[in-house]
Backbone as XML, in Angstrom:
<?xml version="1.0"?>
<chain id="A" units="angstrom">
  <residue number="1" name="UNK">
    <atom name="N" x="1.214" y="-1.256" z="0.140"/>
    <atom name="CA" x="-0.293" y="0.157" z="-0.217"/>
    <atom name="C" x="0.669" y="1.414" z="-0.354"/>
  </residue>
  <residue number="2" name="UNK">
    <atom name="N" x="2.044" y="1.189" z="1.020"/>
    <atom name="CA" x="2.553" y="1.983" z="0.926"/>
    <atom name="C" x="3.250" y="2.415" z="-0.649"/>
  </residue>
  <residue number="3" name="UNK">
    <atom name="N" x="3.546" y="1.103" z="-0.787"/>
    <atom name="CA" x="4.084" y="1.668" z="-2.548"/>
    <atom name="C" x="3.510" y="2.529" z="-3.540"/>
  </residue>
  <residue number="4" name="UNK">
    <atom name="N" x="2.547" y="3.064" z="-2.375"/>
    <atom name="CA" x="1.173" y="3.601" z="-3.997"/>
    <atom name="C" x="1.601" y="5.239" z="-4.136"/>
  </residue>
  <residue number="5" name="UNK">
    <atom name="N" x="2.696" y="5.593" z="-2.798"/>
    <atom name="CA" x="2.084" y="6.542" z="-2.061"/>
    <atom name="C" x="3.247" y="7.180" z="-2.844"/>
  </residue>
  <residue number="6" name="UNK">
    <atom name="N" x="3.148" y="8.630" z="-2.985"/>
    <atom name="CA" x="3.524" y="9.632" z="-3.428"/>
    <atom name="C" x="5.064" y="9.163" z="-2.491"/>
  </residue>
  <residue number="7" name="UNK">
    <atom name="N" x="6.081" y="9.797" z="-2.751"/>
    <atom name="CA" x="6.906" y="10.697" z="-1.640"/>
    <atom name="C" x="7.664" y="12.366" z="-2.119"/>
  </residue>
  <residue number="8" name="UNK">
    <atom name="N" x="6.844" y="12.994" z="-0.723"/>
    <atom name="CA" x="6.345" y="14.123" z="-0.287"/>
    <atom name="C" x="8.243" y="14.644" z="-0.426"/>
  </residue>
  <residue number="9" name="UNK">
    <atom name="N" x="8.543" y="15.590" z="-1.635"/>
    <atom name="CA" x="10.058" y="15.975" z="-2.124"/>
    <atom name="C" x="9.546" y="17.230" z="-1.491"/>
  </residue>
  <residue number="10" name="UNK">
    <atom name="N" x="11.386" y="17.609" z="-1.380"/>
    <atom name="CA" x="12.262" y="19.231" z="-0.159"/>
    <atom name="C" x="11.096" y="20.161" z="-0.827"/>
  </residue>
  <residue number="11" name="UNK">
    <atom name="N" x="10.936" y="20.180" z="-2.354"/>
    <atom name="CA" x="9.794" y="21.423" z="-2.455"/>
    <atom name="C" x="8.927" y="21.712" z="-1.940"/>
  </residue>
  <residue number="12" name="UNK">
    <atom name="N" x="7.889" y="20.283" z="-1.460"/>
    <atom name="CA" x="6.947" y="20.746" z="-1.026"/>
    <atom name="C" x="6.627" y="21.522" z="0.427"/>
  </residue>
  <residue number="13" name="UNK">
    <atom name="N" x="7.429" y="20.020" z="1.177"/>
    <atom name="CA" x="7.704" y="20.555" z="2.202"/>
    <atom name="C" x="7.816" y="21.646" z="3.233"/>
  </residue>
  <residue number="14" name="UNK">
    <atom name="N" x="9.246" y="22.471" z="2.113"/>
    <atom name="CA" x="9.661" y="24.372" z="1.993"/>
    <atom name="C" x="8.465" y="25.048" z="2.173"/>
  </residue>
  <residue number="15" name="UNK">
    <atom name="N" x="6.991" y="24.448" z="1.114"/>
    <atom name="CA" x="6.769" y="24.823" z="0.832"/>
    <atom name="C" x="4.896" y="24.885" z="1.841"/>
  </residue>
  <residue number="16" name="UNK">
    <atom name="N" x="5.260" y="23.921" z="3.104"/>
    <atom name="CA" x="4.329" y="24.131" z="4.119"/>
    <atom name="C" x="4.867" y="24.484" z="4.992"/>
  </residue>
  <residue number="17" name="UNK">
    <atom name="N" x="6.684" y="24.160" z="5.270"/>
    <atom name="CA" x="7.427" y="25.306" z="6.561"/>
    <atom name="C" x="6.778" y="26.943" z="6.605"/>
  </residue>
  <residue number="18" name="UNK">
    <atom name="N" x="6.670" y="27.052" z="5.564"/>
    <atom name="CA" x="7.243" y="28.363" z="4.699"/>
    <atom name="C" x="5.366" y="28.940" z="4.961"/>
  </residue>
  <residue number="19" name="UNK">
    <atom name="N" x="4.308" y="28.728" z="4.605"/>
    <atom name="CA" x="3.230" y="28.620" z="4.917"/>
    <atom name="C" x="2.693" y="28.701" z="6.330"/>
  </residue>
  <residue number="20" name="UNK">
    <atom name="N" x="3.979" y="27.103" z="7.556"/>
    <atom name="CA" x="2.606" y="27.614" z="8.603"/>
    <atom name="C" x="3.649" y="28.610" z="9.649"/>
  </residue>
  <residue number="21" name="UNK">
    <atom name="N" x="5.251" y="28.789" z="9.124"/>
    <atom name="CA" x="5.975" y="29.632" z="9.485"/>
    <atom name="C" x="5.281" y="31.346" z="9.167"/>
  </residue>
  <residue number="22" name="UNK">
    <atom name="N" x="4.538" y="31.500" z="8.265"/>
    <atom name="CA" x="3.926" y="32.604" z="7.670"/>
    <atom name="C" x="2.835" y="33.279" z="8.808"/>
  </residue>
  <residue number="23" name="UNK">
    <atom name="N" x="1.818" y="31.951" z="8.676"/>
    <atom name="CA" x="1.151" y="32.189" z="9.741"/>
    <atom name="C" x="1.427" y="32.993" z="10.606"/>
  </residue>
  <residue number="24" name="UNK">
    <atom name="N" x="2.623" y="32.390" z="11.328"/>
    <atom name="CA" x="2.219" y="32.767" z="12.685"/>
    <atom name="C" x="3.688" y="33.546" z="12.898"/>
  </residue>
  <residue number="25" name="UNK">
    <atom name="N" x="4.359" y="34.547" z="11.926"/>
    <atom name="CA" x="5.179" y="35.343" z="12.126"/>
    <atom name="C" x="4.905" y="36.255" z="12.734"/>
  </residue>
  <residue number="26" name="UNK">
    <atom name="N" x="3.402" y="37.209" z="12.149"/>
    <atom name="CA" x="3.590" y="38.251" z="13.727"/>
    <atom name="C" x="3.882" y="37.615" z="14.924"/>
  </residue>
  <residue number="27" name="UNK">
    <atom name="N" x="2.149" y="36.996" z="15.710"/>
    <atom name="CA" x="2.778" y="36.189" z="16.595"/>
    <atom name="C" x="4.668" y="36.036" z="17.338"/>
  </residue>
  <residue number="28" name="UNK">
    <atom name="N" x="5.464" y="35.979" z="16.398"/>
    <atom name="CA" x="6.377" y="35.049" z="16.605"/>
    <atom name="C" x="7.944" y="36.566" z="16.783"/>
  </residue>
  <residue number="29" name="UNK">
    <atom name="N" x="7.377" y="37.365" z="15.834"/>
    <atom name="CA" x="8.538" y="39.122" z="15.921"/>
    <atom name="C" x="7.610" y="40.022" z="17.660"/>
  </residue>
  <residue number="30" name="UNK">
    <atom name="N" x="6.451" y="39.251" z="17.453"/>
    <atom name="CA" x="6.163" y="40.551" z="18.535"/>
    <atom name="C" x="6.221" y="40.270" z="20.204"/>
  </residue>
  <residue number="31" name="UNK">
    <atom name="N" x="6.533" y="38.632" z="20.087"/>
    <atom name="CA" x="6.593" y="37.816" z="21.274"/>
    <atom name="C" x="7.955" y="38.236" z="21.083"/>
  </residue>
  <residue number="32" name="UNK">
    <atom name="N" x="8.841" y="38.726" z="20.543"/>
    <atom name="CA" x="10.026" y="37.979" z="20.192"/>
    <atom name="C" x="10.632" y="39.379" z="20.664"/>
  </residue>
  <residue number="33" name="UNK">
    <atom name="N" x="10.032" y="40.024" z="20.170"/>
    <atom name="CA" x="10.610" y="42.053" z="20.828"/>
    <atom name="C" x="10.341" y="42.211" z="21.164"/>
  </residue>
  <residue number="34" name="UNK">
    <atom name="N" x="9.193" y="41.508" z="22.690"/>
    <atom name="CA" x="8.595" y="42.974" z="23.771"/>
    <atom name="C" x="9.494" y="41.509" z="25.077"/>
  </residue>
  <residue number="35" name="UNK">
    <atom name="N" x="9.838" y="40.063" z="24.087"/>
    <atom name="CA" x="10.559" y="39.272" z="25.596"/>
    <atom name="C" x="12.565" y="40.474" z="25.369"/>
  </residue>
  <residue number="36" name="UNK">
    <atom name="N" x="12.541" y="39.746" z="24.211"/>
    <atom name="CA" x="14.016" y="40.965" z="24.449"/>
    <atom name="C" x="13.467" y="42.554" z="25.032"/>
  </residue>
  <residue number="37" name="UNK">
    <atom name="N" x="12.994" y="43.020" z="24.731"/>
    <atom name="CA" x="12.923" y="44.816" z="25.992"/>
    <atom name="C" x="12.708" y="43.707" z="26.643"/>
  </residue>
  <residue number="38" name="UNK">
    <atom name="N" x="12.101" y="43.429" z="28.172"/>
    <atom name="CA" x="12.310" y="43.016" z="28.415"/>
    <atom name="C" x="13.185" y="42.285" z="28.661"/>
  </residue>
  <residue number="39" name="UNK">
    <atom name="N" x="14.459" y="41.252" z="28.532"/>
    <atom name="CA" x="15.656" y="40.588" z="29.112"/>
    <atom name="C" x="16.848" y="41.899" z="29.203"/>
  </residue>
  <residue number="40" name="UNK">
    <atom name="N" x="16.537" y="42.690" z="27.900"/>
    <atom name="CA" x="17.709" y="44.515" z="27.971"/>
    <atom name="C" x="17.731" y="45.014" z="29.265"/>
  </residue>
  <residue number="41" name="UNK">
    <atom name="N" x="15.957" y="45.303" z="29.839"/>
    <atom name="CA" x="15.611" y="45.946" z="30.885"/>
    <atom name="C" x="16.143" y="45.448" z="32.476"/>
  </residue>
  <residue number="42" name="UNK">
    <atom name="N" x="16.070" y="43.843" z="32.319"/>
    <atom name="CA" x="16.889" y="42.953" z="33.221"/>
    <atom name="C" x="17.697" y="43.214" z="33.326"/>
  </residue>
  <residue number="43" name="UNK">
    <atom name="N" x="18.648" y="43.542" z="32.070"/>
    <atom name="CA" x="20.673" y="43.224" z="32.463"/>
    <atom name="C" x="20.997" y="44.656" z="32.426"/>
  </residue>
  <residue number="44" name="UNK">
    <atom name="N" x="20.269" y="45.840" z="32.045"/>
    <atom name="CA" x="20.189" y="47.000" z="32.805"/>
    <atom name="C" x="20.019" y="46.593" z="33.967"/>
  </residue>
  <residue number="45" name="UNK">
    <atom name="N" x="19.125" y="47.015" z="34.854"/>
    <atom name="CA" x="18.680" y="46.910" z="35.822"/>
    <atom name="C" x="20.091" y="46.394" z="37.256"/>
  </residue>
  <residue number="46" name="UNK">
    <atom name="N" x="20.544" y="44.916" z="37.055"/>
    <atom name="CA" x="21.053" y="43.974" z="37.187"/>
    <atom name="C" x="22.920" y="44.445" z="37.405"/>
  </residue>
  <residue number="47" name="UNK">
    <atom name="N" x="23.090" y="45.163" z="35.937"/>
    <atom name="CA" x="23.525" y="45.550" z="35.437"/>
    <atom name="C" x="23.742" y="47.316" z="36.771"/>
  </residue>
  <residue number="48" name="UNK">
    <atom name="N" x="23.138" y="47.582" z="36.818"/>
    <atom name="CA" x="23.333" y="48.412" z="38.250"/>
    <atom name="C" x="22.716" y="48.514" z="39.504"/>
  </residue>
  <residue number="49" name="UNK">
    <atom name="N" x="22.128" y="46.621" z="39.266"/>
    <atom name="CA" x="22.681" y="46.391" z="41.081"/>
    <atom name="C" x="24.552" y="45.726" z="41.028"/>
  </residue>
  <residue number="50" name="UNK">
    <atom name="N" x="25.065" y="45.772" z="40.499"/>
    <atom name="CA" x="26.766" y="45.385" z="40.121"/>
    <atom name="C" x="27.106" y="47.010" z="40.220"/>
  </residue>
  <residue number="51" name="UNK">
    <atom name="N" x="26.937" y="47.435" z="40.086"/>
    <atom name="CA" x="28.186" y="48.940" z="40.566"/>
    <atom name="C" x="27.409" y="49.647" z="41.628"/>
  </residue>
  <residue number="52" name="UNK">
    <atom name="N" x="26.066" y="49.330" z="42.282"/>
    <atom name="CA" x="26.045" y="50.202" z="43.009"/>
    <atom name="C" x="26.450" y="48.891" z="44.549"/>
  </residue>
  <residue number="53" name="UNK">
    <atom name="N" x="26.009" y="47.849" z="43.918"/>
    <atom name="CA" x="27.601" y="46.641" z="45.233"/>
    <atom name="C" x="28.644" y="47.283" z="45.137"/>
  </residue>
  <residue number="54" name="UNK">
    <atom name="N" x="29.575" y="47.385" z="44.041"/>
    <atom name="CA" x="31.034" y="47.476" z="44.082"/>
    <atom name="C" x="30.951" y="49.078" z="44.508"/>
  </residue>
  <residue number="55" name="UNK">
    <atom name="N" x="30.028" y="49.792" z="44.694"/>
    <atom name="CA" x="30.710" y="50.847" z="44.765"/>
    <atom name="C" x="30.535" y="51.365" z="46.542"/>
  </residue>
  <residue number="56" name="UNK">
    <atom name="N" x="28.970" y="50.451" z="46.821"/>
    <atom name="CA" x="29.328" y="49.716" z="48.481"/>
    <atom name="C" x="30.621" y="49.590" z="49.140"/>
  </residue>
  <residue number="57" name="UNK">
    <atom name="N" x="30.930" y="48.588" z="48.438"/>
    <atom name="CA" x="31.973" y="47.752" z="48.563"/>
    <atom name="C" x="33.687" y="48.084" z="48.707"/>
  </residue>
  <residue number="58" name="UNK">
    <atom name="N" x="33.522" y="48.615" z="47.891"/>
    <atom name="CA" x="34.986" y="50.194" z="47.806"/>
    <atom name="C" x="34.655" y="50.938" z="48.754"/>
  </residue>
  <residue number="59" name="UNK">
    <atom name="N" x="33.716" y="51.472" z="49.421"/>
    <atom name="CA" x="34.015" y="52.971" z="50.271"/>
    <atom name="C" x="34.971" y="52.595" z="51.739"/>
  </residue>
  <residue number="60" name="UNK">
    <atom name="N" x="35.298" y="51.410" z="52.216"/>
    <atom name="CA" x="35.948" y="51.223" z="52.205"/>
    <atom name="C" x="37.551" y="50.941" z="52.172"/>
  </residue>
  <residue number="61" name="UNK">
    <atom name="N" x="38.171" y="51.464" z="50.856"/>
    <atom name="CA" x="38.974" y="50.824" z="50.799"/>
    <atom name="C" x="39.635" y="49.551" z="49.676"/>
  </residue>
  <residue number="62" name="UNK">
    <atom name="N" x="38.995" y="48.774" z="49.595"/>
    <atom name="CA" x="38.578" y="47.381" z="49.202"/>
    <atom name="C" x="38.099" y="47.765" z="47.649"/>
  </residue>
  <residue number="63" name="UNK">
    <atom name="N" x="38.471" y="47.288" z="46.750"/>
    <atom name="CA" x="38.606" y="47.207" z="45.026"/>
    <atom name="C" x="37.917" y="45.331" z="45.158"/>
  </residue>
  <residue number="64" name="UNK">
    <atom name="N" x="36.403" y="45.860" z="44.725"/>
    <atom name="CA" x="35.444" y="44.609" z="43.980"/>
    <atom name="C" x="36.321" y="43.013" z="43.055"/>
  </residue>
  <residue number="65" name="UNK">
    <atom name="N" x="37.680" y="43.775" z="42.503"/>
    <atom name="CA" x="38.317" y="43.590" z="41.453"/>
    <atom name="C" x="39.531" y="42.260" z="42.478"/>
  </residue>
  <residue number="66" name="UNK">
    <atom name="N" x="39.905" y="42.470" z="43.950"/>
    <atom name="CA" x="40.435" y="41.860" z="44.511"/>
    <atom name="C" x="39.825" y="40.101" z="44.237"/>
  </residue>
  <residue number="67" name="UNK">
    <atom name="N" x="40.751" y="39.117" z="44.500"/>
    <atom name="CA" x="40.676" y="37.805" z="44.975"/>
    <atom name="C" x="40.223" y="37.229" z="46.008"/>
  </residue>
  <residue number="68" name="UNK">
    <atom name="N" x="39.775" y="38.194" z="47.443"/>
    <atom name="CA" x="39.190" y="37.170" z="47.984"/>
    <atom name="C" x="37.727" y="36.744" z="48.291"/>
  </residue>
  <residue number="69" name="UNK">
    <atom name="N" x="37.248" y="35.747" z="48.537"/>
    <atom name="CA" x="36.227" y="34.918" z="48.753"/>
    <atom name="C" x="35.056" y="36.600" z="49.215"/>
  </residue>
  <residue number="70" name="UNK">
    <atom name="N" x="35.468" y="37.057" z="49.403"/>
    <atom name="CA" x="33.902" y="38.133" z="50.010"/>
    <atom name="C" x="33.959" y="38.655" z="48.190"/>
  </residue>
  <residue number="71" name="UNK">
    <atom name="N" x="34.346" y="39.479" z="47.567"/>
    <atom name="CA" x="35.027" y="39.936" z="46.255"/>
    <atom name="C" x="34.463" y="38.796" z="45.590"/>
  </residue>
  <residue number="72" name="UNK">
    <atom name="N" x="35.015" y="37.860" z="45.455"/>
    <atom name="CA" x="33.766" y="36.934" z="44.207"/>
    <atom name="C" x="32.621" y="36.763" z="44.896"/>
  </residue>
  <residue number="73" name="UNK">
    <atom name="N" x="32.670" y="36.382" z="46.274"/>
    <atom name="CA" x="31.323" y="36.362" z="46.097"/>
    <atom name="C" x="29.963" y="37.672" z="45.938"/>
  </residue>
  <residue number="74" name="UNK">
    <atom name="N" x="30.779" y="38.588" z="45.914"/>
    <atom name="CA" x="30.224" y="40.184" z="45.347"/>
    <atom name="C" x="29.818" y="39.904" z="43.870"/>
  </residue>
  <residue number="75" name="UNK">
    <atom name="N" x="31.334" y="39.965" z="43.542"/>
    <atom name="CA" x="30.833" y="39.438" z="42.470"/>
    <atom name="C" x="29.999" y="38.757" z="41.081"/>
  </residue>
  <residue number="76" name="UNK">
    <atom name="N" x="30.487" y="37.312" z="41.808"/>
    <atom name="CA" x="28.462" y="36.123" z="41.813"/>
    <atom name="C" x="27.487" y="36.065" z="41.875"/>
  </residue>
  <residue number="77" name="UNK">
    <atom name="N" x="27.001" y="37.295" z="42.512"/>
    <atom name="CA" x="26.393" y="37.588" z="42.978"/>
    <atom name="C" x="24.378" y="37.408" z="41.738"/>
  </residue>
  <residue number="78" name="UNK">
    <atom name="N" x="24.730" y="37.921" z="40.394"/>
    <atom name="CA" x="23.529" y="38.669" z="39.710"/>
    <atom name="C" x="23.829" y="37.023" z="39.014"/>
  </residue>
  <residue number="79" name="UNK">
    <atom name="N" x="24.957" y="36.085" z="38.826"/>
    <atom name="CA" x="25.335" y="35.994" z="37.466"/>
    <atom name="C" x="24.444" y="34.952" z="36.972"/>
  </residue>
  <residue number="80" name="UNK">
    <atom name="N" x="23.549" y="33.611" z="38.021"/>
    <atom name="CA" x="22.844" y="32.775" z="37.879"/>
    <atom name="C" x="21.263" y="33.938" z="37.067"/>
  </residue>
  <residue number="81" name="UNK">
    <atom name="N" x="21.357" y="35.247" z="37.266"/>
    <atom name="CA" x="19.934" y="35.748" z="36.572"/>
    <atom name="C" x="20.705" y="36.021" z="35.839"/>
  </residue>
  <residue number="82" name="UNK">
    <atom name="N" x="21.574" y="36.939" z="35.990"/>
    <atom name="CA" x="22.870" y="37.715" z="33.735"/>
    <atom name="C" x="22.548" y="36.140" z="32.957"/>
  </residue>
  <residue number="83" name="UNK">
    <atom name="N" x="23.401" y="35.203" z="33.492"/>
    <atom name="CA" x="22.863" y="34.343" z="32.426"/>
    <atom name="C" x="22.205" y="33.582" z="32.322"/>
  </residue>
  <residue number="84" name="UNK">
    <atom name="N" x="20.590" y="33.580" z="32.801"/>
    <atom name="CA" x="19.606" y="33.438" z="32.869"/>
    <atom name="C" x="18.817" y="34.669" z="31.099"/>
  </residue>
  <residue number="85" name="UNK">
    <atom name="N" x="19.212" y="36.087" z="32.101"/>
    <atom name="CA" x="18.496" y="36.819" z="30.927"/>
    <atom name="C" x="19.455" y="36.990" z="29.592"/>
  </residue>
  <residue number="86" name="UNK">
    <atom name="N" x="20.983" y="36.592" z="29.254"/>
    <atom name="CA" x="21.253" y="36.030" z="28.232"/>
    <atom name="C" x="20.624" y="35.093" z="27.322"/>
  </residue>
  <residue number="87" name="UNK">
    <atom name="N" x="20.613" y="33.489" z="28.179"/>
    <atom name="CA" x="19.814" y="33.240" z="26.304"/>
    <atom name="C" x="17.965" y="33.394" z="26.782"/>
  </residue>
  <residue number="88" name="UNK">
    <atom name="N" x="17.849" y="34.506" z="27.840"/>
    <atom name="CA" x="16.475" y="34.112" z="27.449"/>
    <atom name="C" x="16.484" y="35.158" z="25.843"/>
  </residue>
  <residue number="89" name="UNK">
    <atom name="N" x="17.276" y="36.093" z="26.192"/>
    <atom name="CA" x="17.991" y="37.312" z="25.268"/>
    <atom name="C" x="18.454" y="36.334" z="23.294"/>
  </residue>
  <residue number="90" name="UNK">
    <atom name="N" x="18.197" y="35.722" z="24.149"/>
    <atom name="CA" x="19.183" y="34.887" z="22.534"/>
    <atom name="C" x="17.893" y="34.378" z="22.062"/>
  </residue>
  <residue number="91" name="UNK">
    <atom name="N" x="16.904" y="33.401" z="22.917"/>
    <atom name="CA" x="15.839" y="32.632" z="22.178"/>
    <atom name="C" x="14.642" y="33.686" z="21.931"/>
  </residue>
  <residue number="92" name="UNK">
    <atom name="N" x="14.978" y="35.432" z="21.926"/>
    <atom name="CA" x="13.954" y="36.025" z="21.735"/>
    <atom name="C" x="15.118" y="36.241" z="20.623"/>
  </residue>
  <residue number="93" name="UNK">
    <atom name="N" x="15.732" y="37.024" z="20.549"/>
    <atom name="CA" x="16.095" y="37.209" z="19.144"/>
    <atom name="C" x="15.908" y="36.100" z="18.120"/>
  </residue>
  <residue number="94" name="UNK">
    <atom name="N" x="16.161" y="34.522" z="18.424"/>
    <atom name="CA" x="15.275" y="34.157" z="16.687"/>
    <atom name="C" x="14.192" y="34.288" z="17.166"/>
  </residue>
  <residue number="95" name="UNK">
    <atom name="N" x="13.338" y="33.695" z="17.706"/>
    <atom name="CA" x="11.608" y="34.390" z="17.562"/>
    <atom name="C" x="11.596" y="35.747" z="16.785"/>
  </residue>
  <residue number="96" name="UNK">
    <atom name="N" x="12.359" y="36.358" z="16.598"/>
    <atom name="CA" x="12.283" y="37.876" z="15.698"/>
    <atom name="C" x="13.057" y="37.251" z="14.880"/>
  </residue>
  <residue number="97" name="UNK">
    <atom name="N" x="13.646" y="37.109" z="14.645"/>
    <atom name="CA" x="14.434" y="36.163" z="13.031"/>
    <atom name="C" x="14.039" y="35.401" z="12.128"/>
  </residue>
  <residue number="98" name="UNK">
    <atom name="N" x="12.621" y="35.131" z="13.165"/>
    <atom name="CA" x="11.743" y="33.502" z="12.529"/>
    <atom name="C" x="10.740" y="33.999" z="11.718"/>
  </residue>
  <residue number="99" name="UNK">
    <atom name="N" x="10.534" y="34.767" z="12.754"/>
    <atom name="CA" x="9.067" y="36.059" z="12.480"/>
    <atom name="C" x="9.786" y="36.891" z="11.078"/>
  </residue>
  <residue number="100" name="UNK">
    <atom name="N" x="10.523" y="37.894" z="11.038"/>
    <atom name="CA" x="10.577" y="38.421" z="10.067"/>
    <atom name="C" x="11.234" y="37.645" z="9.511"/>
  </residue>
  <residue number="101" name="UNK">
    <atom name="N" x="11.558" y="36.421" z="8.469"/>
    <atom name="CA" x="11.792" y="35.620" z="7.890"/>
    <atom name="C" x="9.860" y="34.903" z="7.502"/>
  </residue>
  <residue number="102" name="UNK">
    <atom name="N" x="9.895" y="35.351" z="8.156"/>
    <atom name="CA" x="7.856" y="34.196" z="8.026"/>
    <atom name="C" x="7.436" y="35.620" z="6.871"/>
  </residue>
  <residue number="103" name="UNK">
    <atom name="N" x="7.645" y="36.647" z="7.633"/>
    <atom name="CA" x="6.094" y="37.793" z="6.690"/>
    <atom name="C" x="7.119" y="38.031" z="5.774"/>
  </residue>
  <residue number="104" name="UNK">
    <atom name="N" x="9.421" y="37.808" z="6.256"/>
    <atom name="CA" x="9.251" y="38.081" z="3.933"/>
    <atom name="C" x="9.301" y="37.128" z="3.679"/>
  </residue>
  <residue number="105" name="UNK">
    <atom name="N" x="9.567" y="35.787" z="3.839"/>
    <atom name="CA" x="8.833" y="34.745" z="2.409"/>
    <atom name="C" x="6.959" y="35.053" z="2.230"/>
  </residue>
  <residue number="106" name="UNK">
    <atom name="N" x="5.699" y="35.804" z="2.794"/>
    <atom name="CA" x="5.500" y="34.925" z="1.762"/>
    <atom name="C" x="4.613" y="36.711" z="2.155"/>
  </residue>
  <residue number="107" name="UNK">
    <atom name="N" x="5.239" y="37.801" z="1.508"/>
    <atom name="CA" x="4.860" y="38.660" z="1.296"/>
    <atom name="C" x="4.266" y="38.897" z="0.422"/>
  </residue>
  <residue number="108" name="UNK">
    <atom name="N" x="3.452" y="37.707" z="-0.675"/>
    <atom name="CA" x="3.694" y="38.061" z="-1.998"/>
    <atom name="C" x="1.928" y="36.589" z="-1.488"/>
  </residue>
  <residue number="109" name="UNK">
    <atom name="N" x="2.060" y="36.073" z="-0.500"/>
    <atom name="CA" x="0.913" y="35.262" z="0.079"/>
    <atom name="C" x="-0.192" y="36.370" z="0.602"/>
  </residue>
  <residue number="110" name="UNK">
    <atom name="N" x="0.260" y="37.142" z="1.199"/>
    <atom name="CA" x="-0.992" y="37.814" z="2.013"/>
    <atom name="C" x="-1.885" y="39.026" z="1.569"/>
  </residue>
  <residue number="111" name="UNK">
    <atom name="N" x="-0.888" y="39.717" z="0.510"/>
    <atom name="CA" x="-1.754" y="40.508" z="-0.971"/>
    <atom name="C" x="-2.316" y="39.776" z="-1.759"/>
  </residue>
  <residue number="112" name="UNK">
    <atom name="N" x="-2.393" y="39.268" z="-2.010"/>
    <atom name="CA" x="-3.362" y="37.705" z="-2.891"/>
    <atom name="C" x="-4.750" y="36.935" z="-1.909"/>
  </residue>
  <residue number="113" name="UNK">
    <atom name="N" x="-4.696" y="37.097" z="-0.736"/>
    <atom name="CA" x="-5.130" y="36.456" z="-0.034"/>
    <atom name="C" x="-6.566" y="38.060" z="0.564"/>
  </residue>
  <residue number="114" name="UNK">
    <atom name="N" x="-7.918" y="37.470" z="0.215"/>
    <atom name="CA" x="-8.954" y="38.331" z="0.208"/>
    <atom name="C" x="-9.069" y="38.551" z="1.719"/>
  </residue>
  <residue number="115" name="UNK">
    <atom name="N" x="-10.020" y="40.063" z="1.661"/>
    <atom name="CA" x="-10.296" y="40.415" z="2.514"/>
    <atom name="C" x="-11.246" y="39.852" z="3.765"/>
  </residue>
  <residue number="116" name="UNK">
    <atom name="N" x="-10.305" y="39.326" z="5.425"/>
    <atom name="CA" x="-10.751" y="38.608" z="5.557"/>
    <atom name="C" x="-12.266" y="40.452" z="6.744"/>
  </residue>
  <residue number="117" name="UNK">
    <atom name="N" x="-12.546" y="41.349" z="6.000"/>
    <atom name="CA" x="-13.207" y="41.953" z="7.173"/>
    <atom name="C" x="-12.979" y="43.502" z="8.351"/>
  </residue>
  <residue number="118" name="UNK">
    <atom name="N" x="-11.404" y="42.808" z="8.192"/>
    <atom name="CA" x="-10.485" y="43.596" z="8.994"/>
    <atom name="C" x="-10.984" y="44.736" z="8.771"/>
  </residue>
  <residue number="119" name="UNK">
    <atom name="N" x="-10.327" y="45.892" z="9.782"/>
    <atom name="CA" x="-10.667" y="47.575" z="9.205"/>
    <atom name="C" x="-8.921" y="47.723" z="9.356"/>
  </residue>
  <residue number="120" name="UNK">
    <atom name="N" x="-8.058" y="47.959" z="8.879"/>
    <atom name="CA" x="-6.917" y="49.293" z="8.441"/>
    <atom name="C" x="-7.562" y="50.408" z="9.616"/>
  </residue>
  <residue number="121" name="UNK">
    <atom name="N" x="-5.855" y="50.719" z="9.981"/>
    <atom name="CA" x="-5.997" y="52.459" z="9.615"/>
    <atom name="C" x="-6.025" y="53.569" z="8.722"/>
  </residue>
  <residue number="122" name="UNK">
    <atom name="N" x="-6.300" y="53.099" z="7.488"/>
    <atom name="CA" x="-7.119" y="53.711" z="6.683"/>
    <atom name="C" x="-8.022" y="53.971" z="7.040"/>
  </residue>
  <residue number="123" name="UNK">
    <atom name="N" x="-8.652" y="52.450" z="6.789"/>
    <atom name="CA" x="-10.002" y="52.584" z="6.863"/>
    <atom name="C" x="-10.672" y="53.341" z="7.822"/>
  </residue>
  <residue number="124" name="UNK">
    <atom name="N" x="-10.134" y="53.318" z="9.081"/>
    <atom name="CA" x="-9.821" y="54.228" z="9.960"/>
    <atom name="C" x="-10.730" y="55.111" z="10.606"/>
  </residue>
  <residue number="125" name="UNK">
    <atom name="N" x="-9.460" y="56.003" z="9.521"/>
    <atom name="CA" x="-8.960" y="57.553" z="10.309"/>
    <atom name="C" x="-8.939" y="57.856" z="8.016"/>
  </residue>
  <residue number="126" name="UNK">
    <atom name="N" x="-9.966" y="57.279" z="7.190"/>
    <atom name="CA" x="-10.205" y="58.292" z="5.972"/>
    <atom name="C" x="-11.325" y="57.915" z="5.185"/>
  </residue>
</chain>
């Protein structure tokens, strides 16, 4: 029975992937952008906290770059949060790239689709 089935070509698999990517591309782009901005904000807050800790620690003439256990512990306080933010930042960038690629690859297909009744900005203000 399976001998009668035509083999799925690489071209048809690519078309299915591009169509599926086009369906979710706007959502991927929006989610990627929002998560990227949140991850950047978290990294900014962590930078401010690290700077504050270093300034408070150096009031007594100590240096945050010393090889002491106390200085090392202060330097590594936010390391897990920083690493997690960088990982989330990378995933968000991948989502944004996929969303942009989906919009680009399906730019002609969107124009050929019939109007689904949604109002655009020109319809509302024009």
